[in-house]
Phi, psi and omega in degrees: 000318178297324181300323187293321176302324176294322176300317181294317179298318185289322176301310175308315182295316183293323174302317185296327183272008177084010179265133192232042176276064189256119168269127185303333179292341182285344183239018180286150183304144180224133187241131182225134173285129178231017180168180179286120186060036180222127183233144168249121179256132179232132184219144187211135177218145177292134174190156176054026170086016177213202178245120177268118184244127175253126169240118183236133179251134183202156165292344184240106177297329182288321175302312183301314178302315180300312181297322176299315181298317178294320185287335181286319174306323179283330175298313178294325176298315187280333179290320185294342184265314199255355185272130180280352178276335178275105186300343184259002185284157174299326175294317176303318177306302174313314184293325181285317187267335184083000186199136173217132178248145177059044179290159177298143181300332184295322181294315179299317183294316183290323180290321177303315178294323182298321182293328178302308181286341161306306182290321186295328186257016177057042176090357188295304176283115192218115180278003181263012188276008186303309178308331176282320177301310179310312182299318182281327179293320177291337187265350181273146175198188186299333185273354182123220182227146175277110183293127179287149179279170179296330179293312179303312178301314179296323181295329180283322183297328181295348180262007182245173178124124174290343177293343175257021181237123174247136171245113176246184185305318185232007184222139166246134190217144166265148177244009177221141182293146177077015182284166175192147178256139165242126179260016186303329184276003187216322190290331177299317180298319178298309180305313176305314179302321184287325178300315185292330174292319170305316180299319180294323173298329176273016180060033173262114179255339181241112187200164172217128175253125176231116174250074178062038178115340172271113188237133169236136180231156175218132181079210182228174173289178175300335180270006181080005178254160182304154173296137180252135183232121179275131173265121188256143173278100186307332180273354183229080178317124174088359171259141185230106186296334184200157171241118178274150166236125184231142168254278179257100182173188183211157174228147176221143174232134171245141179202162174288346176291339188299292182231120179214158189252002174213157182300329187278353180066026179288323181248121180218189190280351175270109187240139175278115182288355177274316186262339181081001178245166180275133175301148183238359183275339187251154173264312178201155176228114178260146181222133173251141184202171178300323185228156182291328177298308185297320180293314177315298188291316182296322178293326170295312184297319186286337176290336181262331181292145166308139195307302183298318179299317178300307181304322179292320174296319177293329176292343178269352181260126183292140174062032178229138180208166187207152174233125177258132174240116179285166179311326183276356180097001178290144182244140180237132183237146171286173195301320190265003177269138007262187174059022174285129175276125177268119187247161176294144177299000000 
């Protein structure tokens, strides 16, 4: 049984690296008795471009399995609202029409939070960069990427900017032609948080959700200790700069290794809205925060921000800390990293 748990962890790691030799039988729900009236249930399903794993502890394995199933249903419901890749989603409708009225409250909430982190990061975290992503995706191929000219980048940059996005009570609207939103840097965290709320409603207090590096924890492991999470250096397989211990909290990692458009990873999914290009100085940024939404957005913002400026921002935020790994392997930490325990507000 323990071997099977390691298999699931390995499968998640392979998914994160873009490898997909996954048999569905490897990720079927599994219940293991780990103590007197205590069971650990592990379930995993592909979603959001990765493998989402839910580990839940309960005296009732049936309750834990039911809770995990309901959490996965909530994940898929929210993906159908917030995904830019789903052509039938409300987000895709907004991107196609430039206006949506009577949108789902979840879409409005995530956009509102995104605008909050845009202000907090002085414009670094920007959900209006979809036209830039489209440009790089269109120019990429097996042979690499056709690099856009400065003039082409400027034309596309003219279709970005949160100043041309309005969020009202019942209406989301673009004020420039050709605009589009991507919630890739924040929606996965929000979805993980909502899956955690489903578990709690089903009286699951001890759990860990891992959605390809966006992690949310509750309570403790079966041995009564905090959940442990290894932070891996993506440029050095098998090396772990730190081991985090979390009870109630979240951790997210952003890196150029996740989604990229050329073999050298010069162009990837994290884009500086000021220059229109991908930052090249960092390998990964890990953030711990009270919620996965906050960790997700801050990790993306810090990947783009100048190092010291990002660390100063993190030091100003309660219960938040970060670890930055540069391309050359050098590490920079906020004041409270490592080993900071994240507690509920």
